[in-house]
N, C-alpha and C positions, 0 to 999 in steps of 0.2 A: 504493500500500500504506500510505502514511502516514495517510491520512484515516480508515480504519477503526480504526487504532490510536489516533488522537486521540479518536475518538468513544468507544471502549472506555475510554480513560483518564478522560474526562470523566464517563461514566456511573458508573464505579467510584468516582470522587471524590464524586459526588453521593450515592451509597449510603452512603459513610462519614460524610458530614456531615448526612444527612437527619435524624438525631436532634437536631441543633442547629439550631433553627428559623432564627435570624438568618443563620447561615452558609449554610444550605441555600438560603434564599430569595435571598441575595446571589449565590450561585453560579448559580442558575437564571436570574436576571436577566441575567447576563453572557452567557448563550447564548440570550437573547431570550424567556425564559419568565417572565412577570410574575406577581405575587401574584394578580391577578384571574384569570388563566388557571388557576393552581393551585387557587384557590378553586372555580372551576367544576368542575374535574376531581374534586376531593374531595367536592363535593356529589353529583356523579354516582355516585361510588363508595359514598357513604353511602346514597344512594337504592337502589342495586342491592343493597347489603348488607341493607337493610331488606326488600326483596322476597324475598331468599333466606331471611331469618329468618322471614318470614311463612309461606313454604312449608315450612320445617323444623318449625316449631311445629305446623302443620296436620298434618304427617306424624307427629309425636310423639303428638298427640292420637289419631290413627287407630290407632296401634300400642297406645296405652294402652287404647283401647276393645276392641281385639282380644284383649287379655289378659283383660279382664273377661268376654268372650264365649267364653272358653276352654272347649272341650268334651272335652278329653282329650289324651293324649300327654305329652311331657316339659315340665313347667312350668318347668324350669330353662332350656330353650331360649327360652321366652317372656321369662324374666327377662333373658337375654343380649340378646335383641332390643330390649327396652325400655331396657336399659342403654346399648346402642349409640345409640339415638335420643336419650337424655339427653346423652351425650357430644357428639353432633353439635350439639345445642341449646346446650350450654354453649359450644362453640367459636364458634358463630354469634353468640351473645350477646356474647362478648368482641370479636368482629370489629366488631359494631355500635358498641360503646362506643369502640373505637379509631378508627373512622371518624368518629364524631361529634366526638371530641376533636381529630382532625386538622382538621376543618372549623373548629372554634373557634380553633385555633391560627393558621391562615393568615388567618382573618377579622380577628382581633385585630391581626395584623401589617399587614394591608392598611389597616385603618381608622386605625391610628396613623401610618402613612406618609402617608396621604391628608390627615389633619388637619395633620400637620407641614408639608406642602407648600403649604397654603393661603396661608401668609404669604409665599410666594415670588412670588405674583402682583403685578405692577405695575398691572394693570388691575382696578379695583374691580368692574366688571360681570362679568368672567370669574371672579374670586374668588367672587362671590356665586352665580354659576351653579354652580360646582364645589361650593361648600358646600351648596347646595340638593340637588344630586345625591347628595352624601355622606349627607345626612340621609335621603333617600328610600331609598337602598341599605341604610342601617342599619335602617330601619324594616322593610323586606322581610326582611332577614337575621334580625332578632330574632323575627319571626313564624315564620320557618323553624326556627331553632334551638330555639324554644319547642316547636314541634311535634315535632321530633326528640327532645328531652329527655322530652317527655310520653310518646312511644311507648317510649323506652328504659326509662322508669320502670315500664312494664307488663310488662317481661320477668321480673323476679324473682318477682312474684306467680304466674307460671306455672312458673318453674323450681323454686321452693321445694317445692311439693307433689310435683312430679315427682321431685325428689331424695329426699324422704321416702318416697314409695311404692316407688321402686326399691330403696332401702336396706332397707325393711321386707320387700319381696319376696325380697331376697337371703337373708334369714335365716328366712323363713317360706314355703317353697314348698309351700303347702297351701291348702285352701279358705278358711281364715281370712284369708290374704293377698288372695285374690280379693274377699272381702267388703269388705275395707278399701279396695280400689281402686274398688269400686262406689260406696262412700260419697263418695269424693273426686271422682268423675267429673263430677257436675253442676257443682260449683264450678270445676273445671278447664275445662270447656266454656265457662263464662261468662268466665273470665279470658282464655282464648285468643281468644274473640270480641272482647273489648275490645282485646287486643293487636293483632289483625288490623285492627280499625277504626282505631286510632291510627296504625298503620304506614301504612295506605292514605292517611290524611289527611296524614301527614308526607311521603309520596312525592309527593303532589299539590303540596304547598308547595315541595318541591325542584324539581319541574318548572317551577313558576311563577317561582321565584327564578332558575333558570338562564336562562329566557327574558328576565327583567328585565336580567340582567347582559349578555347577548348583544345586547340592544337598545340599551344605553347606549353 
């Protein structure tokens, strides 16, 4: 009975300190989970979150189009439907930002630790090998985080017109609001396409980076 209690205690402690990077990473290392492992996990989570974001914004665009093709019935119901999609999109966007920030945090901690430990080598050849590996890993990481940031930057250009149109529709449940949506549709379709393209590129970079870390 003691073992489950100990595990529960450790997990509770980790949840408490997860907001303090250094303390959290130190606690994880004591149970055999190193920064490299955490980095892989967080890249996976960021990649999966981007996939979910891609799907959510595709869904939001479909609902947006359905309002434009509205043929009758309660326009307020369509507003509520679109507002729900906007809220989901907002939540998904926030999750992506948090996931990318989490990747950056552990990567910074890993590289600082790695650089600091180079001077601990007594073997010049091993130090040189480790330093070379560090540079290669950094290069792959910067390519990854650049792709993630580029994709993240495409989110607001989609969210902004969605927010505007949902707000306008809220106070104008009539043909004028539908006409406004029609005007915004073409631009929105372009922005969603760009977002999806960059999300897909970012996810590919994530898969490549994960394989690189696992191979080292």
